[in-house]
C-alpha positions in Angstrom: 58.5 -34.9 10.2 62.0 -34.6 8.6 61.9 -31.7 6.1 64.3 -30.8 3.3 67.3 -29.8 5.6 67.0 -33.0 7.6 66.7 -35.2 4.6 69.6 -33.5 2.9 71.6 -34.1 6.1 70.9 -37.8 5.9 72.0 -37.9 2.3 75.2 -36.1 3.1 76.1 -38.4 6.0 75.1 -41.7 4.4 75.9 -41.5 0.7 79.7 -41.3 1.0 79.7 -44.3 3.3 77.6 -46.7 1.1 78.8 -45.7 -2.3 80.3 -48.7 -4.1 79.1 -51.3 -1.5 77.1 -54.4 -2.5 73.7 -55.1 -0.9 74.3 -58.7 0.3 70.8 -59.3 1.8 67.6 -57.5 2.5 65.2 -58.2 5.4 61.8 -56.7 5.6 60.1 -57.1 9.0 57.0 -55.0 8.1 55.9 -55.8 4.5 53.5 -52.8 4.4 56.4 -50.3 4.4 57.3 -51.5 0.9 54.6 -49.8 -1.2 55.9 -51.2 -4.6 56.5 -54.0 -5.5 55.7 -56.6 -2.9 58.3 -57.2 -0.1 59.5 -60.6 -1.4 60.3 -59.1 -4.9 61.9 -56.1 -3.2 64.3 -58.3 -1.4 65.0 -60.6 -4.3 65.7 -57.8 -6.8 68.0 -55.8 -4.5 70.2 -58.7 -3.4 73.6 -58.4 -5.1 73.0 -54.8 -6.3 75.9 -52.3 -6.2 75.1 -48.9 -4.7 76.1 -46.1 -7.0 75.0 -43.1 -4.9 72.1 -41.3 -3.3 70.1 -38.2 -4.4 67.4 -36.1 -2.7 64.3 -34.6 -4.3 62.1 -32.6 -1.9 61.7 -34.8 1.1 62.4 -38.0 -0.9 65.6 -40.0 -0.9 66.6 -42.2 -3.8 69.4 -44.8 -3.5 70.8 -45.5 -6.9 72.1 -49.0 -7.7 73.5 -50.6 -10.8 70.2 -52.4 -11.3 67.4 -50.4 -9.7 66.6 -47.2 -7.8 65.2 -47.4 -4.2 62.9 -44.5 -3.4 62.2 -43.7 0.2 59.9 -41.2 2.0 60.5 -41.0 5.7 57.1 -39.4 6.5 56.5 -38.6 10.1 59.0 -40.6 12.1 61.2 -42.5 9.6 64.9 -42.8 10.3 67.7 -44.2 8.1 70.8 -45.4 10.0 74.1 -47.0 8.8 75.2 -49.1 11.7 77.6 -52.0 12.6 75.8 -55.3 12.5 76.4 -55.9 16.1 74.8 -52.7 17.3 71.5 -53.2 19.0 68.6 -52.5 16.6 66.1 -49.7 17.2 62.8 -51.0 18.5 60.9 -50.2 15.4 63.4 -51.3 12.7 61.4 -52.5 9.7 63.9 -52.9 6.8 67.6 -53.9 6.9 70.0 -53.9 4.0 73.1 -56.0 4.7 76.2 -54.5 3.1 79.4 -56.0 1.8 81.5 -54.2 4.4 79.6 -55.9 7.2 77.5 -53.0 8.2 73.7 -52.6 7.9 71.6 -49.8 6.5 68.5 -49.8 8.7 65.2 -48.1 8.3 63.2 -47.6 11.5 59.8 -45.9 11.9 57.8 -45.8 15.1 54.5 -44.8 13.3 55.1 -46.9 10.2 54.1 -44.2 7.7 57.4 -44.2 5.8 57.4 -46.0 2.4 59.8 -47.6 0.0 59.3 -48.0 -3.8 61.7 -50.0 -6.0 61.9 -49.1 -9.7 64.0 -50.1 -12.6 66.6 -47.6 -13.8 64.5 -46.5 -16.7 61.1 -47.4 -15.3 58.5 -44.6 -15.2 57.7 -43.6 -11.6 53.9 -43.5 -11.4 54.0 -44.7 -7.8 56.0 -42.5 -5.4 54.7 -39.0 -6.3 58.1 -37.5 -7.0 56.9 -36.5 -10.5 54.3 -34.2 -9.0 56.8 -32.2 -7.0 57.3 -28.5 -7.7 60.6 -26.7 -7.9 63.4 -27.1 -5.4 64.0 -24.1 -3.1 67.3 -23.4 -4.9 65.9 -23.6 -8.4 66.4 -20.5 -10.5 62.7 -20.9 -11.5 61.7 -20.0 -7.9 61.0 -16.3 -8.5 58.5 -13.8 -7.2 56.6 -14.3 -10.5 56.5 -18.1 -10.1 55.1 -17.8 -6.6 52.5 -15.1 -7.4 51.3 -16.9 -10.5 50.7 -20.1 -8.5 49.4 -18.6 -5.3 48.4 -15.0 -6.2 44.7 -15.8 -6.6 44.5 -18.3 -3.8 42.5 -17.5 -0.7 44.3 -20.0 1.5 46.7 -18.8 4.2 50.2 -18.3 2.8 51.4 -20.8 5.5 49.2 -23.5 3.9 50.4 -22.5 0.4 54.1 -22.9 1.4 53.3 -26.5 2.4 52.1 -27.4 -1.1 54.8 -29.8 -2.4 53.4 -29.4 -5.9 54.7 -25.8 -6.0 57.9 -25.8 -3.8 59.3 -29.1 -2.7 60.7 -29.8 0.7 59.1 -27.1 3.0 57.2 -28.4 6.0 55.7 -27.0 9.1 59.0 -26.1 10.8 60.6 -24.2 8.0 57.5 -22.5 6.7 57.3 -20.8 10.1 61.0 -19.8 9.9 60.6 -18.5 6.3 57.5 -16.4 7.1 59.1 -14.9 10.2 62.2 -13.8 8.3 60.0 -12.4 5.5 57.9 -10.5 8.0 54.6 -12.0 6.8 51.7 -13.1 9.0 51.2 -16.8 8.4 47.4 -16.7 8.3 47.3 -14.0 5.6 45.4 -15.1 2.5 47.9 -15.5 -0.3 45.9 -13.3 -2.6 46.5 -10.3 -0.3 50.3 -10.4 -0.7 51.8 -7.5 -2.8 54.6 -7.8 -5.4 57.3 -6.7 -2.8 56.2 -9.5 -0.5 56.4 -12.1 -3.2 59.9 -10.9 -4.1 60.9 -11.1 -0.4 59.5 -14.7 -0.1 61.3 -15.8 -3.3 64.6 -14.6 -1.7 64.0 -15.8 1.8 63.0 -19.4 0.9 66.4 -20.5 -0.5 68.3 -18.4 2.0 66.6 -20.0 5.1 66.7 -23.5 3.7 70.4 -23.2 2.9 71.1 -21.8 6.3 69.4 -24.7 8.0 71.1 -27.3 5.9 74.5 -25.8 7.0 73.6 -25.5 10.7 72.3 -29.1 10.5 75.8 -30.4 9.5 76.9 -33.4 11.5 79.7 -36.0 11.2 79.0 -39.6 10.5 80.2 -40.5 14.0 77.9 -38.0 15.6 75.0 -39.2 13.5 75.5 -42.8 14.5 76.0 -41.9 18.2 72.6 -40.2 18.2 70.9 -43.0 16.4 70.2 -40.7 13.5 67.6 -38.8 15.4 69.2 -36.0 17.5 70.7 -33.9 14.8 67.9 -31.4 14.3 68.1 -27.7 14.0 66.4 -27.0 17.4 69.1 -24.6 18.7 68.9 -22.4 15.6 65.2 -22.1 15.1 64.0 -18.6 15.7 60.2 -19.1 16.1 59.1 -22.7 15.6 58.6 -24.3 19.0 59.2 -21.0 20.8 55.6 -20.0 21.7 55.7 -17.7 24.7 59.3 -16.8 24.3 60.6 -13.3 23.4 60.9 -12.6 19.7 64.6 -12.7 18.7 64.1 -9.5 16.6 61.9 -7.2 18.8 61.5 -8.9 22.1 57.7 -9.2 21.9 56.1 -12.5 23.0 55.8 -15.1 20.2 52.2 -16.4 19.6 50.9 -19.7 18.4 47.9 -20.1 16.1 46.4 -23.2 14.3 46.5 -22.5 10.6 45.2 -25.1 8.1 45.4 -27.7 10.9 49.0 -26.9 11.7 50.4 -25.1 14.8 52.1 -22.0 13.6 54.4 -19.7 15.7 54.9 -16.1 14.8 55.6 -12.6 16.1 52.5 -10.4 16.2 54.7 -7.3 15.9 57.2 -8.4 13.2 54.5 -10.2 11.3 51.6 -7.9 11.7 48.2 -9.0 10.5 47.2 -6.7 7.6 43.8 -5.2 7.3 41.8 -7.5 5.1 38.5 -9.3 5.1 38.9 -12.9 6.0 
């Protein structure tokens, strides 16, 4: 699933290219990907709209127009691509926005979990779930106290807590592993066993790691198009995620994998020692 760094990459690549363009037509091949309103109204209301810009909130993207705002969540396999009209479409392309410069903004999604919502400029968003999101990783409100107040009494694994979008928006399975490795915290530790120093460390590591992976994810518009908007991920820079059985980049010990809260988690048993506590 695209997480905050990947979604921010998409915004940075696509926004400058579509700003000021007019949506000349909208085609929806799979009506179920438009969660609100229905697909016909979605197409009708957006035809003729001028694109003002694009913003990100957590893992959500919002395309701002002079009339409406288009909210998109990519979910597991969603992809947004700005392409020449003559370029062969991806197999699972479900929504196409024709643009006034002749190109198309295409949404493809193999598993069809991604969703669009269309809202008026001042319409309350009671549909997408953006209003339930917690702070951004870069928000000044993300402090050790903020984290300990929300998670300090929780018996769930700290890995599971970091995935709670209602507390910190944008962290998923990949970057929770990277954050916990850098912080030196065993991912299965119950959150209520963390001490003040560990909360402070987490509050510092979260924005640091997310910022790092946004920058290492940087890609040009040409490269993004060439890879179909899919092969720009941070794989070469990840320290632990996907590296089960490899040597730890810090100590050389073999990295282990454990299923925590239904998610596969990779960690170093030396750098992230399991503390003595009662499960």
